[in-house]
N, C-alpha and C positions, 0 to 999 in steps of 0.2 A: 523665680516661680518653681514650685516643686512639681516633679513629674507625677502624673496621675495614671492609673491603670487603663483608663479609657479617655484619652485626650480627645477633645472635639475641635472642630473648626473655630468655635467660639473662643476656646482657650488661646488659640494662636492669634485670633483677631484682637482679643483683649491685650495680649502682650505687645502687639504692634500698633494698637489704637486705630485699627481699620475695621471695615465691616466684614462679616462672615462671607458675604458674596465675593468681596475682593479676594479673600483667602481661597475660597473654592475655585474661582477662576484662575488664580495664580498657580495653584497646584495642578490644574488641568491644562496649563499652557494656553489659556484663552488669549486671543489677540487683543482683547480690550485692555489687558494689563501690560504695563511696560516691562521690559526685560529686567530692569533694576529692581522693581517691586517684586517680580516673580522670583528672582534670585534670593531676595531678602526673606520672603515668605517661606521658601523651601529650606533656607538655612535655619530659620527659627524652628520650623516644623521638625527638622532633623535633630536639632539640639534638644527639643522637648520630648523626642521619642514618639512623634505622632505616627500612627498607622491608619490609613484610610479605612473608613467603615463601609465596606462593599455591600453589606446587607442594606444599609440605609440608602446607598446609591441605587441598588437594584430595586428597592421598594418604590423609590421616587420615579425611576425611569420605566418601571415595569419590565425590565430586562435583567437577565442574570449575567450578561456579558461572558457567557461560557458556552462552548460547543462540546457536546458529547461525542466521543469517538469509540467505536467498537471495531476491533480487529481480531483475526483468528489467532495470531501468534505475535510475539515480540522478539523471540530468539533468532529468527531468520533475518538475513540482511535486508531483504525487500521490505518487510514490514517495519523493522527498526529504522531504516532509512526514510521510509514514508512518514513514520510518526515524527521524526526529527523535522522534516519539512513542514508538516502540519503545525507543529508547535511553533516553529520559527515564524511562519506566515501569520498565525493567530497572534503571536506576541507583538508583531509589528503593527497589528490592527487593534491593539489594546483589548484583546480577548484572551480568556483562559481556556485551556483544554482539560476536560475531564476524561481520562483514558481508562477504558476497560478492555479486557482480553477474554474472548469466548473460549479459547483453547480448543477450537474446532468442535465445540459442544453447543448444540442448538438450544438446549434448556438454559445454559448460561447466557447465551446471546439474548434470549428473550428477557431473562431476569435483569441483565445489564441495561437493556433498553428501557424497561419499566422503571428501573432505579433512576436513570438519567431523566426520564420524563418527570418523575417525582421531584427531582432537583430543579425542575423548571429551566432546563437548558434552552438556549435560544435556537439551537439547530443541532442536527445529528449528521455525522459522517460515519458510514458503515461499510465494512468489507465483510461479506457474509461468510459463514462457515461452509466447508465443503459438503455438508449435509443439509443445508437450509433449503427447504422446499415450500413450507407453509408461509404465507405472506400476511397472516392475521395481525401479527404485532406491527408490521409496517403500515397496514391499513389503519391501525389505531393511531400511529404517529401522524398520518395524513389527516385523519379526522380531527385531531387536536390542533391542526394548523401549524405543526412544527416543520420547518424546512428540513428536507431529507436529501442527502447526497450519498450515492453509492460510489465507491472507488475500487477499482481493480476487479473484484468479484462482485458482480452487480445482479440485481433483479430487474426484469423489464416490467416496470409498473408506471402507468400513467400518473403524471403529477409529481414525479421524482426526477432528479437530475443524476447523471452518471458521468464518471471520468474513468476512462480505460486507456490502454495502449492498443496499438494495432496488432492484436494477437494473431489474427489470421494472416495478415501480410508479413509479419515478422517470422512466423513459422514457415511460410512459403519461401522466404529468402534463405532460411537455414537449410531446408530440404533441397532447394535448387543448388545451393553451394555444394552440398554433399554429392548430389548427382553429377555436377560438373567435375568433381574429383574422381569420378568413376564408380561410385557406389550405386548398386542397383537393388541389393537386398537390404531393405530399410525397414526398421521397426520403430514403433512409437510407444513409449510409456505415457499414457494419455490422460491420467487424472480421472475426473468424472465428467461425462458429457452433459450432465444435467446442469453444471455450472458453466457460465459463459466462457471462462478462460479454457476449460477443458474442451468445450464444443468448438470454439473458434480456432484453438490451436490444432485440433484434429482436422478441421476443415482446411486449414492452411497446408497441412501435410497432404491431404487428399488432393487439393488443387495442384500441387507440384507434381505428385505422382501421375496424375491424369495428363498434365501438360506434356510430360516427357514420356508418356506411354508405358509407364512401369506398373506392373500389377501390384495390388495391395494384398499382402498375405494377412488374412484376418487373425491368424494365430500370432502374428507379430504386432498386433494392436492390442495392448494390454491395459485395461482400465483398472483404476485403483485410486489411491489418495494422491495428495500433493506433497507428501513428506518423504523422509529418508526410507522408512519401512517399505513404502510403495516401490521405490527404486530397487531396493535390495531384493524384495520378494519377486518383483517383476522380472529382474534379470535371472534369478535362480530358476524361475519357471521356464524361461527361454532356454537356459542351459540344460535343464533336465529333459527338455523336449528332444534334445539331440539335433536340433536344426537351428543353429545360431545365425542371425543376420550378420551383415558386415558393419552396419551402422545403426546406432540408436539415437533417436531424438527424445530427450526427456522433457516433460511438460513444465518442470520447475527445476531450479538449482538444487534444492534438497533431494529431489528424486534422482538427479544425476549423482549426488554424493552417495546415495544408497547403492547405485550401480558400481561406483568406485569400490565400495566396501566389498560387494559381492565378487567383483573381478579379482580383487586382491586375495580374498579368501580362497578362490578357486585356482590361484596361481597363473592367471591369464595376464595379458599385457594390453594396455591401451597406448597407442592405437593399433598395435600389431595384430592382436587377435580380435579386437572389437573397437570401433571408433565411436565417438559420442560428441554430441553438442546438446545444449539445453536452452530453455527459455528462462531468462533471468540471470542476474550477475550477483557477485558476492565479494566482500573484502577478504574472505578467507582463501580466495583463489590463489593468492601468492604462496600459500602453505601446502598446496596439493601438487602432485606431479603425476602425469603431465598437466600443465595448466589448461583449464577448460574453456573452449570457445563457446560463445553464447549469443543469444539475442538480448541486447541490453535494454532494460526499461528505465526511462528517466524518472526515478522516484521523486527527485526534488520537484520536478515540474508537476507530477501527479498530485503531490501534497499541496503545492501552491494553488493549483487550479481548484482543487476540492474545497479549500478554505475560502478562496475568493468567491467561488460560486455560491457557497453557503451564506457568506456574509451579504452578498448581493441580494439573495432571496430574503434574508432577515430584514434588510433595509427597505426592500420593495415588496413586501409580503402580499400586497393586494394586486400588483401588476406584473409580478415575476412570471416569466415563462420558463418551464423546465428546459435545461440544456443537456446535450449529449456530446461530450468532447472526447475525441479519440486522438491520442498522442502518438506520433511516429516512433518506431524503434530503429536500432542499428545493429548490424552484426559486429561483434568483436572477435577477431580470429587470434587464437593463441596456439598452443601446441597440439591440441586435438583438432581433428577435421581440417588439417592444413597441408597434408601431403597427399599427392596423387596416389591412388590405390596401387597402381602398377609399381610405383617406387617403394611402397611398403612391401609388396610381394618380392621385389628384388632383394630387399634387406633381409627377408626371412629365408631366402634360399641359401 
C-alpha cells in the first residue's frame, strides 16, 4: 500500500482487515484489545507513516488535551525548572503544554492568555508578572469556565487554585540562621510587596526580627523588582548611603546575583564585607564564588502539583473545589552565611 499524505485509521484497518474501532482502541492502548493485536496495529501504523489526527480527536471529545502556561521568564533556573516539571507531568497524563512567556510585561500576559483561550486550551497555569494588578483577564477566564491554577506568583481570587511554597516560613528560617550567626544589622532586597512572594518574604523577615528583638531599619528594606538589576541597584543604593548592613537577604536568586555584581565592581568581599543569602536556588551556583546559601524551592513538586490540580479540575469541572497548596522549603547552606560573625572579624584583623 502506498503512503498517503493524510493516512486515516480506515487505511490501517483495511490493511489489517479489522474495524477502525479496533485500530483506534489499539493505538490508544485500550484494555479491550489484546497485547498482540495492539503491537501489530502500531507496527503497521508506523510502517505506513501514520500520524494521529488530533484535530479530529479534539472535535469528537470537545477537548484540546492541551494546557496553556504563562510564566514571566524562562532564562532563570526557577522558571526553567518549573516548566520542565510541568511538561513532564503533562506528558505522562497524555496532555500537551502550550508555553508562553510574558517577559514581566502585563500587556503580553493579557495577550498570551487571550490567545490561549482562542486555542481552546482545557486549562491554564499562570505565574503572574511582577506588575500584575488588574484581574479582568482572569475574571474572563473564570467566566468561560476554564480551570485556572496560579503557581508561585499568585492572585487571591475566589474560584481559582494556587500552588506556592512557604515563602514566609522559609524566609523566617533564613533570617533566624543569620541572627544565630551573630548578625544584627540585616537588610532585605524585597521585590514588590504587591505580589505574594514579595509580601510573604518580607513578613518572614519581619517575623524573625521581631522574635529576636532586633530593630528593622527601613532604609535597609529596599523594594524593587525580582531580577538582577534590582539586586545591583539595591546594593549600590545601600553602599552610597554610607551605612552598609552586615547581612542581606535577597528576595530571589537573580536579585542575589545582582548583589554579587555590585560587590565585585566596588572591590568588596563576600562574606567579609557583606554576607548574603537568598530565596531560591540555581544550577549556576557551582560557577560563582563564594557559593550562595539559599532557601530552596522544590520546583519539581510545584510543577507536578500545578498540573495534577489543573487536570483534576478539568476532569471534575462541575464538582471541583479550588485548592490552595503550600509546599515546604529547606535551607541549603554553602559558603555564604555559614561562618560566625566573630570568626569573620578575626580573619579581617
